[in-house]
Structure formats: C-alpha cells, structure tokens
Backbone as a printed PyTorch tensor [residue, N CA C, xyz], in Angstrom:
tensor([[[-111.8850,  -47.2090, -198.1930],
         [-112.7330,  -45.5810, -198.1190],
         [-111.9880,  -44.2940, -198.6760]],

        [[-111.1580,  -45.2030, -197.4480],
         [-110.1700,  -43.3060, -197.8430],
         [-110.2520,  -42.9550, -198.9820]],

        [[-109.9920,  -44.2670, -200.1440],
         [-109.6640,  -44.0320, -201.6210],
         [-111.3780,  -42.7030, -202.2070]],

        [[-112.0910,  -42.5410, -201.4970],
         [-113.5030,  -42.6310, -202.0970],
         [-113.4250,  -41.0110, -201.5070]],

        [[-112.9790,  -41.0210, -199.8750],
         [-113.5630,  -40.0800, -199.9210],
         [-112.2070,  -38.9730, -199.5010]],

        [[-111.7020,  -39.0650, -199.4500],
         [-109.7830,  -38.9700, -199.8570],
         [-109.8870,  -38.2030, -198.6720]],

        [[-108.7330,  -36.8230, -197.9650],
         [-108.1350,  -36.9300, -196.4570],
         [-108.9210,  -36.2620, -195.9870]],

        [[-109.4730,  -36.2850, -194.6790],
         [-110.5660,  -35.4460, -193.3920],
         [-110.0890,  -35.6680, -192.6730]],

        [[-110.8580,  -34.6440, -191.8320],
         [-109.4980,  -34.6280, -190.1080],
         [-111.0160,  -35.8520, -189.1460]],

        [[-109.5000,  -35.8580, -187.9590],
         [-110.7890,  -36.6540, -187.0460],
         [-111.8470,  -37.0010, -186.8960]],

        [[-112.5480,  -35.5510, -186.3860],
         [-113.8070,  -35.3790, -186.0140],
         [-115.1570,  -36.2090, -187.6640]],

        [[-114.1610,  -35.6300, -188.6510],
         [-115.0340,  -36.1200, -189.7750],
         [-114.9250,  -38.0940, -189.6440]],

        [[-113.7350,  -38.2830, -189.6200],
         [-113.8370,  -39.9950, -189.9550],
         [-114.7260,  -40.1320, -188.8460]],

        [[-115.0230,  -39.7360, -187.0170],
         [-115.5110,  -40.2860, -185.8570],
         [-116.8830,  -40.1560, -186.7200]],

        [[-118.0320,  -39.1840, -187.4000],
         [-118.7730,  -39.1630, -187.1460],
         [-119.0000,  -39.8590, -188.9240]],

        [[-118.2270,  -40.1800, -189.3620],
         [-118.4230,  -41.2850, -190.3410],
         [-118.3580,  -42.7340, -190.0530]],

        [[-117.9810,  -43.2610, -188.6360],
         [-117.9500,  -44.6440, -188.5420],
         [-118.7370,  -44.8120, -187.3110]],

        [[-119.4690,  -43.6910, -186.8300],
         [-120.8930,  -43.4060, -185.6000],
         [-121.8160,  -44.0070, -187.1020]],

        [[-121.5160,  -42.5110, -187.6940],
         [-123.4850,  -43.1350, -188.2430],
         [-122.9870,  -44.9240, -188.9770]],

        [[-122.3940,  -45.2670, -189.5440],
         [-121.5450,  -46.8590, -189.9140],
         [-122.1220,  -48.0000, -189.1050]],

        [[-121.7860,  -48.1270, -187.6880],
         [-121.9550,  -48.7540, -186.7410],
         [-122.7460,  -48.3800, -185.0490]],

        [[-123.4830,  -47.0180, -185.3120],
         [-124.0320,  -47.2400, -184.1930],
         [-125.6640,  -46.7990, -184.7060]],

        [[-126.2740,  -48.2320, -184.6130],
         [-127.3440,  -48.4790, -185.1360],
         [-128.4910,  -49.1020, -183.8970]],

        [[-129.6690,  -48.8520, -184.8030],
         [-129.7960,  -49.4760, -183.3500],
         [-129.7540,  -50.5800, -183.0310]],

        [[-129.1210,  -51.6690, -183.4100],
         [-128.9320,  -52.8990, -182.8670],
         [-128.4110,  -52.6910, -181.9160]],

        [[-127.0370,  -52.0150, -182.0060],
         [-125.7420,  -51.9730, -181.6410],
         [-126.2960,  -51.3750, -179.9160]],

        [[-127.1510,  -49.9190, -180.2900],
         [-128.0730,  -49.7390, -179.3050],
         [-127.9180,  -50.3850, -178.0600]],

        [[-129.1940,  -51.2160, -178.4570],
         [-130.4880,  -52.0780, -178.4060],
         [-129.3490,  -52.7030, -177.2370]],

        [[-127.9920,  -53.5940, -177.3970],
         [-127.2950,  -54.0150, -177.2650],
         [-126.5870,  -53.5110, -176.4220]],

        [[-126.5130,  -52.2610, -175.8160],
         [-125.4150,  -52.2040, -174.7340],
         [-126.4620,  -51.5430, -173.5040]],

        [[-127.4460,  -51.1300, -173.8620],
         [-128.7510,  -50.7790, -172.8030],
         [-128.6230,  -52.0130, -172.2730]],

        [[-128.7240,  -53.2240, -173.0230],
         [-129.2940,  -54.2950, -172.2660],
         [-127.7570,  -55.6560, -171.7420]],

        [[-126.6480,  -55.1200, -172.0970],
         [-125.8930,  -55.4490, -170.9210],
         [-125.2750,  -54.0220, -169.9360]],

        [[-126.1280,  -52.6350, -170.2580],
         [-125.5450,  -52.2600, -169.4240],
         [-127.3090,  -52.6820, -168.0450]],

        [[-128.2820,  -52.8290, -168.4700],
         [-129.4020,  -53.1780, -167.3800],
         [-128.6980,  -54.4920, -166.7740]],

        [[-128.6310,  -55.5820, -168.0380],
         [-127.9710,  -56.4810, -166.7540],
         [-127.2990,  -56.4220, -166.3500]],

        [[-126.1400,  -56.2880, -165.5730],
         [-125.4760,  -56.6010, -165.3270],
         [-125.6560,  -55.5680, -164.1130]],

        [[-125.3060,  -56.0050, -163.2020],
         [-125.9400,  -55.8540, -161.3740],
         [-124.5650,  -56.0030, -160.7990]],

        [[-124.2330,  -54.8120, -160.1270],
         [-122.5690,  -54.6400, -159.1770],
         [-122.6750,  -55.7580, -158.0310]],

        [[-121.8220,  -57.1310, -158.4240],
         [-121.5260,  -58.1700, -157.5010],
         [-119.6340,  -58.0400, -157.6370]],

        [[-119.6520,  -58.5250, -156.3060],
         [-117.8940,  -57.8170, -155.7210],
         [-117.3270,  -59.0670, -155.7370]],

        [[-119.3770,  -60.1210, -156.1070],
         [-118.2390,  -61.6690, -155.5810],
         [-117.2760,  -62.0210, -156.6340]],

        [[-118.2180,  -61.1050, -157.5750],
         [-117.6750,  -62.4630, -159.2370],
         [-116.3880,  -61.3400, -159.6230]],

        [[-116.9920,  -59.9470, -159.8060],
         [-115.9550,  -58.9560, -160.1940],
         [-115.2700,  -57.5990, -159.6540]],

        [[-114.3580,  -57.4510, -160.0880],
         [-113.5790,  -56.5760, -158.6960],
         [-114.6760,  -54.8860, -158.7710]],

        [[-114.7190,  -54.0220, -158.7000],
         [-115.6090,  -53.1940, -158.3270],
         [-115.4380,  -51.4880, -159.2430]],

        [[-113.9510,  -51.9470, -159.5780],
         [-112.3710,  -51.1030, -160.5230],
         [-113.6590,  -51.7890, -162.1140]],

        [[-113.6280,  -52.9720, -162.1330],
         [-113.8580,  -53.7140, -163.2300],
         [-115.5470,  -53.0140, -163.8380]],

        [[-116.0310,  -53.5110, -163.3880],
         [-117.5640,  -53.4090, -163.1570],
         [-117.9770,  -52.4650, -163.7510]],

        [[-117.0150,  -50.9570, -163.2800],
         [-117.9050,  -49.6540, -162.5170],
         [-117.7920,  -48.8610, -163.8500]],

        [[-116.0970,  -48.8940, -164.0920],
         [-115.8870,  -48.4390, -165.8910],
         [-116.2290,  -48.8820, -166.7440]],

        [[-116.7720,  -50.6120, -167.1370],
         [-117.5650,  -50.9880, -167.5170],
         [-118.6630,  -50.2590, -168.1500]],

        [[-119.9210,  -50.2880, -166.8680],
         [-120.4280,  -49.3030, -167.2400],
         [-120.6840,  -48.0280, -167.0580]],

        [[-119.2390,  -47.7160, -166.5220],
         [-119.3190,  -46.0500, -167.2760],
         [-118.7600,  -45.8290, -168.8080]],

        [[-118.5150,  -46.9000, -169.5270],
         [-118.2990,  -46.7530, -170.8090],
         [-119.6680,  -47.5650, -171.6520]],

        [[-119.4170,  -48.4870, -170.8380],
         [-121.6850,  -48.0830, -171.7300],
         [-122.0340,  -46.8300, -172.1150]],

        [[-122.2310,  -46.2040, -170.4420],
         [-123.3430,  -45.0370, -170.4300],
         [-123.0400,  -44.3300, -171.5740]],

        [[-121.1240,  -43.3140, -171.7290],
         [-120.3270,  -43.1080, -171.8630],
         [-121.0120,  -42.6670, -173.5850]],

        [[-121.3600,  -43.8760, -174.1930],
         [-121.1930,  -44.4470, -175.5010],
         [-123.0320,  -44.2680, -176.1600]],

        [[-123.6420,  -45.0290, -174.8460],
         [-125.0150,  -44.3960, -175.6120],
         [-125.6550,  -43.1330, -175.1390]],

        [[-124.5200,  -42.3000, -174.1630],
         [-125.7780,  -40.8330, -173.8020],
         [-124.4270,  -40.8140, -173.7820]],

        [[-123.3990,  -39.3460, -174.9700],
         [-122.2250,  -38.9460, -175.0810],
         [-122.2880,  -36.7220, -173.8520]],

        [[-123.0540,  -36.8400, -173.8020],
         [-123.4110,  -35.8180, -173.0120],
         [-124.0790,  -36.0800, -171.6990]],

        [[-124.1250,  -36.8700, -171.5210],
         [-124.6020,  -37.0490, -170.1890],
         [-123.0440,  -37.0440, -169.2840]],

        [[-123.7650,  -35.7990, -168.1800],
         [-122.2490,  -35.5970, -167.1170],
         [-121.7440,  -36.9560, -166.3730]],

        [[-120.8070,  -36.2940, -166.2600],
         [-119.9840,  -37.6110, -165.1130],
         [-120.8620,  -37.8270, -163.8940]],

        [[-120.7400,  -36.8950, -163.3110],
         [-121.8810,  -36.7170, -161.3810],
         [-123.5890,  -37.7990, -161.7490]],

        [[-123.7340,  -37.9920, -163.4730],
         [-125.5060,  -38.1380, -163.3710],
         [-124.8590,  -40.1600, -163.9020]],

        [[-123.7480,  -40.1180, -164.6270],
         [-123.4720,  -41.5640, -165.0230],
         [-123.0630,  -42.2520, -163.5780]],

        [[-122.4070,  -41.0830, -162.4870],
         [-121.9230,  -42.1700, -161.2700],
         [-123.3780,  -43.1060, -160.2220]],

        [[-124.4940,  -41.2530, -160.5310],
         [-125.3700,  -41.8410, -159.8660],
         [-126.8520,  -43.2330, -160.2740]],

        [[-127.1410,  -43.1520, -161.6580],
         [-126.6960,  -44.1460, -162.6020],
         [-126.5720,  -45.4810, -162.4410]],

        [[-125.0420,  -46.0040, -162.5590],
         [-124.3390,  -46.4940, -161.4320],
         [-124.6080,  -47.1060, -160.2610]],

        [[-124.7540,  -46.3350, -159.2550],
         [-125.0240,  -46.1210, -158.0640],
         [-126.4340,  -46.8170, -157.8740]],

        [[-127.8680,  -47.1740, -158.5480],
         [-128.5480,  -46.8990, -158.4970],
         [-128.6990,  -48.7860, -159.5220]],

        [[-127.5850,  -49.0450, -160.1990],
         [-128.0640,  -50.9090, -160.1390],
         [-126.9210,  -51.4320, -159.1490]],

        [[-126.6050,  -50.9040, -158.6240],
         [-126.0970,  -51.4210, -157.2570],
         [-127.4510,  -51.8010, -156.0490]],

        [[-126.9550,  -52.5890, -155.0130],
         [-128.2870,  -52.9570, -154.3400],
         [-128.1780,  -51.8370, -153.0120]],

        [[-129.7890,  -52.3630, -152.9830],
         [-129.6410,  -51.2820, -151.7840],
         [-128.9770,  -50.8110, -150.6190]],

        [[-127.9260,  -51.4380, -149.7710],
         [-127.0930,  -51.3120, -148.5740],
         [-125.4860,  -51.2730, -149.2120]],

        [[-125.5480,  -51.3620, -150.6900],
         [-124.6710,  -50.2830, -150.6040],
         [-125.0020,  -49.3630, -151.4020]],

        [[-125.5900,  -49.4120, -152.1440],
         [-125.4880,  -48.4850, -153.0420],
         [-126.0150,  -46.6880, -151.3380]],

        [[-126.6550,  -47.2090, -150.5450],
         [-126.5460,  -46.2310, -149.8430],
         [-125.5070,  -46.5910, -149.2740]],

        [[-124.1550,  -46.9380, -148.5250],
         [-122.8980,  -46.6980, -147.8590],
         [-122.1520,  -46.4740, -148.6970]],

        [[-121.6400,  -46.5780, -150.7810],
         [-121.5050,  -45.2940, -151.1910],
         [-121.9320,  -44.3910, -150.7890]],

        [[-123.5800,  -43.8520, -150.8290],
         [-123.5920,  -42.7540, -150.8880],
         [-123.1020,  -41.4170, -149.7580]],

        [[-123.5300,  -42.7800, -148.9160],
         [-123.1310,  -42.0410, -147.1010],
         [-121.2250,  -41.3700, -147.6460]],

        [[-120.5370,  -42.7290, -148.1690],
         [-119.1640,  -42.0710, -148.2200],
         [-118.9320,  -40.7380, -148.8210]],

        [[-119.6310,  -40.9090, -149.8470],
         [-119.1630,  -39.7330, -151.2510],
         [-119.9510,  -38.1930, -150.7190]],

        [[-119.9030,  -37.5040, -150.3330],
         [-120.2330,  -35.9760, -150.8260],
         [-120.2480,  -35.5120, -152.1400]],

        [[-121.9200,  -35.4260, -152.3200],
         [-122.7360,  -35.3320, -153.5770],
         [-121.2940,  -34.9400, -155.1070]],

        [[-121.0790,  -33.6660, -155.0340],
         [-120.4040,  -34.1100, -156.8650],
         [-119.3060,  -34.7410, -156.7010]],

        [[-119.3390,  -36.3440, -156.3910],
         [-117.9200,  -37.0070, -156.7770],
         [-117.9550,  -37.1850, -157.5400]],

        [[-116.5330,  -37.6030, -157.6680],
         [-115.9690,  -38.1260, -159.3110],
         [-115.7100,  -39.7440, -159.2670]],

        [[-115.9210,  -40.1980, -160.8330],
         [-115.2010,  -41.6690, -160.2660],
         [-114.7660,  -42.6860, -159.8680]],

        [[-113.6900,  -41.0630, -159.7050],
         [-112.4530,  -41.9720, -158.2930],
         [-113.3890,  -42.5630, -156.7510]],

        [[-113.5200,  -41.3430, -156.8260],
         [-114.3840,  -41.3160, -155.3410],
         [-115.1450,  -42.2140, -154.7420]],

        [[-115.8260,  -42.7280, -155.8340],
         [-117.1470,  -43.7540, -155.9590],
         [-116.2460,  -45.1450, -156.1710]],

        [[-115.4970,  -45.0030, -157.4960],
         [-114.5020,  -46.5240, -157.4360],
         [-113.8600,  -46.7660, -156.0290]],

        [[-112.7820,  -46.1360, -155.6860],
         [-112.4620,  -45.9300, -153.8940],
         [-113.4220,  -46.0140, -152.6160]],

        [[-114.9500,  -45.6300, -152.6810],
         [-115.4050,  -46.2230, -151.4510],
         [-116.1150,  -47.2020, -151.9740]],

        [[-116.0630,  -47.8810, -153.3880],
         [-117.1680,  -48.7690, -153.2310],
         [-115.6370,  -50.1730, -153.4150]],

        [[-114.7950,  -50.2380, -153.9220],
         [-113.9750,  -50.8260, -153.2050],
         [-113.5880,  -51.0340, -151.5540]],

        [[-113.3700,  -49.4950, -150.8940],
         [-113.2880,  -49.9650, -149.5130],
         [-114.3250,  -50.8830, -149.0540]],

        [[-115.6830,  -50.1500, -149.2550],
         [-117.4940,  -51.2830, -148.6340],
         [-116.6960,  -52.6670, -149.3040]],

        [[-116.7890,  -52.6020, -150.0430],
         [-116.3880,  -54.2220, -150.5750],
         [-115.3980,  -55.2280, -150.4040]],

        [[-114.3520,  -54.6280, -148.9690],
         [-113.0180,  -55.3340, -149.0380],
         [-113.3510,  -55.2180, -147.3450]],

        [[-113.8960,  -54.1840, -147.2200],
         [-114.1060,  -54.0100, -145.5380],
         [-115.5330,  -55.2470, -144.5570]],

        [[-116.1560,  -54.7970, -145.4320],
         [-116.8070,  -55.2550, -145.2100],
         [-117.5230,  -56.0610, -145.9950]],

        [[-119.2070,  -56.5300, -145.1520],
         [-119.5680,  -57.8740, -146.3450],
         [-121.2290,  -57.2330, -147.4660]],

        [[-120.6060,  -55.9670, -146.7220],
         [-122.1290,  -55.2140, -148.1150],
         [-122.0720,  -55.7660, -148.9730]],

        [[-123.3110,  -56.5810, -150.2450],
         [-123.0180,  -56.6230, -151.0100],
         [-122.6380,  -57.4660, -151.7790]],

        [[-122.2720,  -58.4870, -150.6610],
         [-121.7000,  -59.3200, -151.3120],
         [-123.4590,  -60.4900, -150.4670]],

        [[-123.3870,  -61.5570, -151.3900],
         [-124.1430,  -62.2560, -151.0180],
         [-123.4710,  -63.8520, -150.5420]],

        [[-124.6680,  -64.8020, -149.4400],
         [-124.2000,  -65.2240, -148.3440],
         [-124.2190,  -66.9130, -148.9640]],

        [[-122.5350,  -67.6000, -148.2080],
         [-122.7250,  -68.1340, -149.0210],
         [-122.7160,  -69.3230, -147.4540]],

        [[-123.9030,  -70.3960, -147.7200],
         [-123.6600,  -71.3970, -146.9510],
         [-122.9440,  -72.3290, -147.0130]],

        [[-122.3710,  -72.1950, -145.6190],
         [-121.7720,  -73.6710, -145.2840],
         [-121.6490,  -74.7580, -145.1470]],

        [[-121.0510,  -76.0880, -145.8780],
         [-121.1170,  -76.2390, -145.8950],
         [-120.9680,  -77.7980, -144.8590]],

        [[-120.2300,  -77.6070, -144.0890],
         [-120.6160,  -77.3500, -142.7100],
         [-122.0630,  -77.8800, -142.4260]],

        [[-122.6880,  -77.0110, -141.8110],
         [-123.4380,  -76.9530, -141.6410],
         [-124.7980,  -78.2300, -141.5140]],

        [[-124.4270,  -78.1560, -142.9800],
         [-125.6680,  -79.5590, -143.1960],
         [-125.1670,  -81.2080, -143.5260]],

        [[-124.0610,  -80.4460, -142.2150],
         [-123.2790,  -82.4120, -142.0010],
         [-123.2820,  -82.1570, -140.8210]],

        [[-123.5560,  -80.7870, -139.8190],
         [-123.6540,  -81.5720, -138.2660],
         [-125.3670,  -81.5880, -138.2290]],

        [[-125.7410,  -80.9410, -138.7080],
         [-127.3850,  -81.1580, -138.7160],
         [-128.0980,  -81.9700, -139.8170]],

        [[-128.1030,  -82.9820, -139.6370],
         [-128.6080,  -83.8010, -140.5820],
         [-129.9870,  -84.1240, -140.6400]],

        [[-131.2200,  -84.2340, -141.3940],
         [-132.7460,  -83.8020, -141.3290],
         [-133.1390,  -85.6760, -141.3450]],

        [[-133.6030,  -85.5870, -140.5970],
         [-134.3410,  -86.5530, -140.1950],
         [-134.7130,  -87.5280, -140.9940]],

        [[-135.7180,  -87.5890, -142.4760],
         [-137.1650,  -88.4000, -142.5700],
         [-137.3650,  -89.3950, -141.8190]],

        [[-138.5550,  -89.0520, -141.8430],
         [-139.5260,  -89.3490, -140.8180],
         [-140.6620,  -90.0600, -141.5460]],

        [[-141.4860,  -91.8520, -141.1120],
         [-142.2480,  -91.9300, -141.0540],
         [-143.4290,  -91.1310, -141.1650]],

        [[-143.2420,  -90.8010, -138.9820],
         [-144.4080,  -90.9300, -138.3810],
         [-145.2340,  -89.5390, -138.5220]],

        [[-145.1680,  -88.6330, -139.6270],
         [-145.4200,  -87.9460, -140.1830],
         [-146.8600,  -87.8170, -140.9880]],

        [[-147.2350,  -88.8030, -140.7970],
         [-148.3660,  -89.0210, -141.7070],
         [-149.5440,  -88.4150, -141.0440]],

        [[-150.8490,  -88.0800, -141.7800],
         [-151.7760,  -87.6440, -140.8390],
         [-152.3020,  -88.1860, -139.7460]],

        [[-152.5870,  -89.0270, -138.9980],
         [-153.6140,  -89.8590, -138.2620],
         [-154.9090,  -90.1520, -139.4020]],

        [[-155.3280,  -90.9040, -139.0450],
         [-156.1530,  -91.3060, -139.8300],
         [-157.6310,  -91.5860, -139.0510]],

        [[-158.4000,  -91.1280, -138.3800],
         [-159.5490,  -91.5910, -137.7320],
         [-161.0970,  -91.4990, -138.1420]],

        [[-161.2390,  -92.8300, -137.1080],
         [-162.5540,  -93.0840, -137.8490],
         [-163.9830,  -92.2890, -137.4760]],

        [[-164.8850,  -92.3080, -138.5630],
         [-165.8690,  -90.9430, -138.4250],
         [-167.2370,  -91.3270, -137.7320]],

        [[-167.8610,  -93.3280, -137.9240],
         [-167.9940,  -94.0740, -138.0820],
         [-168.3380,  -94.2970, -136.4100]],

        [[-167.6080,  -94.8000, -135.7830],
         [-167.2670,  -95.5570, -134.2040],
         [-167.2870,  -94.3190, -133.6570]]])
C-alpha cells in the first residue's frame, strides 16, 4: 500500500485505516459488545471491565467527552452499584475517580455481586417428598 500511495503523514494513514476497516459490521460488533457487557465484579476486575467499555465507546464515538463515557458505562452497572458509585464521585468525575470508586465499593461491600447459595444449606434442611400431599377425593353421591 505504501508503494501505491507513497509517503504521507500519520493522520492520512489513520484516516485510510479507518475507511478500510471501520465498516458497518465492525460498528455493529462493537455496539453489541458494549450492550451485552454488564458490570459484574464476580467475573472481571472493575479496572478491566471499565477500560474495555471505555475503549469500545471511544472507538465508536471519537468525539464523545470523558464524562459522557463515564455516565454511559455507569448506566450499564446494576442499580445499587450505579447509585453507590454516583454517590461517591462528584459530578465532573474523571475515569480514575470512577474506577477507584468502583473498586472500593466492590471490594468493601457486597453491592453488585451475585449472591451464591451456600451448599451446606441444602444439606441441613433436606426436602422431604411426601405421598400424602395428594388431594383427598370425596364421594359426592353418598
């Protein structure tokens, strides 16, 4: 490709790369990846999940501000986690503030984590299946 076009600046090459690979299918794939990802502190660390979402949004919308990116990512969190992070961060918050708040909340509290049933509970209270739960039939003729 360099032989065809010669020497150009990085901005020209960047625009050529975007026109070649930033097709509708790529945008669709990135949008689906952003929409399907949920902030789950059981699976991923808050830093990696937040930065992945930030990179996806900045690739889709390069002109979007950091505060809008942070707000869109926080909307993807569950209700209690989103509320707790918004309470910790002051409104014009940076990405670092959001990540620090998310890490503090996920490590110090159970907010945003899935409740896992204790396997010992089912062993302590076994379910007894009884045959006498069948309804009693009454004779309506007698």
